[in-house]
N, C-alpha and C positions, 0 to 999 in steps of 0.2 A: 506493499498499499503506500509505503515511504520512497520506495525505488529505493533502495542502498541498499549496495550491496562491496564488497570488499575486496580486495586485489591482493591475493597473497601468492603462496607454493603452490595452492591447487586453484586453477584457473582453466580449465579444459572444457569444463561447464559453458562458458562464459560466451563461446561460439558455435552451439546449440541454439534451439529454437525449440527447446526442451522449457516449460512451463516453472516461473521461478527465478530465468535465467535473467539479467538485463539484455537480450536480444530480446526476446518474448516482452519483457516488460516497452522496450519502444514502439515494438509492433503492438500492441495492447492499446498504446496512445492513437496509433496513426486511425485516419478517416475511416480506413479495410475493418477495422476491431469495433468502429461504435458503429455500425452500422447493423450491428448482430450479429456478424461474421464471428461468435467464436471457435468456431469449429476449423478456421480458414486452413491451421498446418495439418489437420488431418485431411482437408479435402486439397493440397497441394498435394500431399503423398495419394488420394487416388489417383486424380489428376497424373501424375509422376509412373503411378505404377499402370493406368490406360493405355500409355504410352510405351512401356516396357511391353504390355499385351501385347502390341501387335507388332513386335519384334519376334521373328520368325527366328527360331532353335534347332534347327534344321539337324545339326552335327547326334541330336539326341533322338532325333527319328528311328533312324532303327534297334532301339532297345524300347524304343515306348513302343512299335506295334510289334514288339513278339509280346511287353504284357498285356496289350489288346488281345490279342491272338487265346494266348495260355485264360486270361480272364474269362471271356466270352465261354472256354470250354468248358468252365467251372460255374457258368449261369453267371458273371457280373457284365454286364453292357458297357465297357471303355468306350467306345466307339469314339465320343467328345475330347476323350481323355491329349491333354496337349503338356508342355514344359513351360512354364512360367513364373514366375517370383511372387512367394507365399506373403500377404500385405504384413502380415502376424511380424515378420522377419524385419521387416523395419518400422516395427513401433517409436510412435514420439517416445517413449518411458527410458529406450532404452539412448538416447540422446542422437542420432544416426544421423538424424537431419543436421548439418551444422555446415559452420562457413569452408571454404575450401580455396586456397592460393591455385586455381587449375584445377590438375586432381589430385592435387595432397590439402589433406583436413589441417587447418590455424592450428591443429592441437599438435602438431606434429614438428613446429615450428618452434625454435631458441628461445630459450626461458626470457629474455629480457623481450625481444619480437611479441611473443603472447601479451608480458605485460603490457605493451606500449597497445598493442593493437585492442586490450582487455577495454584501458584506459579510455582510446579512440571512441569506442562502443560508447561508453560511462558519460564523456563529457557530453554526449546528445540529451541523457536525464541530468543531467548536471544544469545544462542551459535549460530544461523544462522544470527547475526546482528539487530537483532529488537530491543525494547523497553517496558519497564515494569513500570510500576507508581505501585505504593506499598503507601497505605493511612494507616499509624500509622501503621505500619510492625506487634507492638505489640499485634495488638489486637490478643482476645482471646487464647496468648500461654502464658505457664508457663516460668519463666527465660530464664531457662536450654534448651528448645526448640528454645526462642526466640533469642538465642546468636547462638545456632546451625546454626539454620537456618541463620543467619548474618555472619556466617563465611564461609557455602555453597552458600548462592548467591556474598558471594565478590571473586571469582573462578575467575581466565579468562576468559573470553570468549570475543567473536568478536560484542557484544550489550551495552546493558545500561541498568541501575537500580538507577531508582530515587526513593525516598524510603522518607515520612516523619515520627516524631518519637517523643515523647515526652517521651523514656524511658532508663536508666540510663543505662538498658544490653545490650542497641541497641548499646551506641557513646563508650562505654567501649570495644567491639568489633571491632573496624574500628581503621581505624588511624585515627590522627589528621586530613590530607587534604584529608580525604576523606570529611569532613565534611563544612558545609555549616548554620550557623544561623543565622538566620532572626528572630528581633526582632523588632515589631508594636505596637508603643507607641500615642495612638491617632491616627492615619494615618500616622506618619512618621517614615515610615518603615526603618532599618537598615541593612546590610549583613555584616556580617564577616567571614573571611575565616582561620581557625588557618590553621598552618601549623608544621611541625613534632616538633618545637623544644614548641610545647604546650602538646605535647603527656603527656608530665608527669599530666599537669593540666585538662587534660580530665581523665585519668585513675582516679586521685585522688578524684577528688571532680567533676563529672559529672553532677550532678544535676545544677551548678553555669554554665551550659551551656543554660538553660532553663531559668535564670533567667533574671532579671531585674537589680537589686540590688543582692550585696553578702556580706555578713557578716564572714569576716576570722575569724575564731576564734584560739587561738593559740593554745587552748589545748580543753581537753575535759569537764571541770571543767567550761570553760566561752560557750563549748556548751548548756550542762546541765543548767547553767541564762538564756541563751537565751530561753530556752526552757518553762522557767518560766515567763522571760518578755512576749511572745507571751498567754499563759497566761492569767497575770498580765491586759495586754491588754485590755484582752476580759471584762475583769470586769470593767473597765473602758471605756467602751463603744465602746473603740477601736477598727477597724478591724485590722483581724489575719494579720500576715506577708504573708501568702498566698495569701493574696487580694492584698496587694501591691508590688507581687513579689518579695520579696525577700525572700532568704533563707539563711539559716547559716551555715558554712564548719567547718570543723577541716582544720584547719592551720598546721597541724605536727610538734605543735610543734616550733622547732628553723627556719623551713619551712617558714613558718609562712608571713614571709615581701617578702620571694620571689613567694608567690603562691598568694598575694596579686596582685603583682607589675603586673606578668603576664593572673591574673584574668581582670585586668586595662586595659592591653593593647588590651582583645581579645572588650574594649570597653563596658565592664559591670561596672555601677555605682560599686564601692567595701569602704568597710571600714577596718576594723580591732577592734577588742576587744582584749584587750592581756595585758599580766604582764607588769611592766618594771624594771626585774629584769635581765636581759639580755641585756648585752654591746658589744655583739659583734653579732650585727644582720648583715646580707649582703642581699638583699642593707636595709641599715638604715631606721629607723624612718623619715627621716630628705627627705631622696630619695623617701618616699612613699609621705609622704609633696607636696613634690615638683611636683611626679607624678601628685597627683589629688585625692591621698586618703586619707579619711579620719580616725582619728588614737582619738578611746577610750582606752584608758589605765591609769593606778593605777599613784599613785603617786610614784615620781624614787624611784628606788630601792626596791619595793613592789613586790613579788606575787601576785595572787588574792585573794589567801587565806589569806594574810598579811592586805590587805586593808581593808577585809570582817570583818575580827577580831578588825581593831580599829577601824572600822567603827559602828558596830552594837549596838542598848540600852545591856547592859547586858543579860536583860533575854531572847533576843535572842540567844547567846553564848552560854549561857546553856542551851538551848534546841537541837543546834547543837554536845555539850559533849553530852549529853545525846542519841543520836542518836548514834556516833562514837561508846559509851560502849553497845547501841547494834547489829549492822552491824557487827563490827570486835570484837564482841562475847567476850570482856575483863570487867575485874572487875573494877571496880573504881577505886580502888587501882594501877590496873596498868596503866591506863589510867592516877594516879595522879604522878606514877611514871615516865613516858612521858614526862609527863610537868613538871616533876621538874625538871629535867636534863638538858632540855635549861633554867630556872631560873637563875639567878643573885640573890645573896645574901638570905637572910631568906626566906622561904619556906612556908605559912602558909598553918592548917589542914585542916581549913573550906575555901580550895581554891576556891569554887566554887562560896563563895561570897565577894572573894575578886577582886574587881574592879580596879586596879591599870593599869596605860599601861604596866608599866614591866609584871603582870601580863600576858594579852593580848600580848605583845610579844610571852611571856614563848607558850602561848595556838599555838599561830598560827608558831615560828618555831617547836613546835612537831609536828604540821601537814604533815609538806612538810620531816620531816626525809626519805631521802633513797628512798627504794621500800616498806617501811612501812604511804609511804604517806595515809592520811585518805580522801580524797575529787578528786580522779583522778581519777573518771568517770562520765560516762553524768548523771547517776543516782542520782549520789552523788550530782552532780554539779544545778540540778534540784532541791535535797531538799534545799540546799545552797540557791537556788535564790526564793523557797517559801520563807524563813524568812527573806531575804529581803523586801521582797514584805509586809509582816505581819508588818514589821514596816518600810516602807516606812516613812510613814507620820513622824515619829520618828527621821529619819536622817538626818533634815535641814542644806543645809552645807556641807553632807560629801560625801568624793571625789566619793564612791560606788553608793552614790543616783543622783550626779551630771552625772559619769560615764553614767550611766542608763537611765538617763533622755534625755542623749543629742544622744545616742542612739534610743533610741524612737522614738525623733524627726527625728533624719536621718532618718525611716523607712519610715515616714509618712513623710517626703519633696519631 
């Protein structure tokens, strides 16, 4: 009565003309059924049978004639017997009257194609005020097709479409106020409905909408280190972050505090993993703490690279320098000149064995020069993270270790 149909894993009957299918609902609303032809499918089958009956089955005649003759000798008149199709075997009850692509039933199409065809059928019902329920709308579809599908379904209609999804592509194609975010934490159900003020956060980090916990990373280096942390946790027999319902997202540099604040307002448990070299943040870190956001940052004035070069054992620093030479395709002389330009006082020729606070600072400052920054990429941040955890046991009481241990505990908390 309400023209409600669900698109899930079992939709083959959507392509048949049986009562209770969306095709039949469309047929029922058309002029043909409103004129009292309630048995239109039966009539169509009878017409099809008449056409079949007119066809010849000559290849069965020899056997049929033998049966006629023997039957007559036994007292049964089968003089008019012939071969045709038993109407019972094309009963609509079996759903055998269905849509085909030429000679192939639509039920034999691939999963994604069948779901799209079912949605096409039900779009007609939605335009007339029907309701469509779509389970995991992205199933079986490539990202570009699911984006196009969601845009098409969102067009104005007189009915309603309810869909569930775990796809970032789906929610980035919708307006924030189209969304309802539902979380189930051991039976404790929470529901949040973002408005247009959250549109930017939905587009920038849609994966956060599916998480119980979000680590907002100030930059790409921090994202790389989080990837390395996830790998390290596995070596320590800890569950990976996804098992904990935790994701890490790009904070967008200077905008990371604003993104963290909005995620917290959405009801998501949020922390930030960041530098301490930017004093012009809005909202400030203190504002975030007041809102209940946990902060994992560096010592005052330090970027993450400066903190790492300050805390790593010297062997780890030498490994990072060799890595820079390799991926930057620079000579050792070029690296040396880059570091010398940031060094106060005398610069030793054997700088790779000069473990002093001044040399550590010069290396860190050289790594942050303008568009020549050494590690502002996710893969390079992940390499830094790998070196940190390689020497983690040698970094007792160092800020970097305390920062990452705190972050790991927060993930588990």
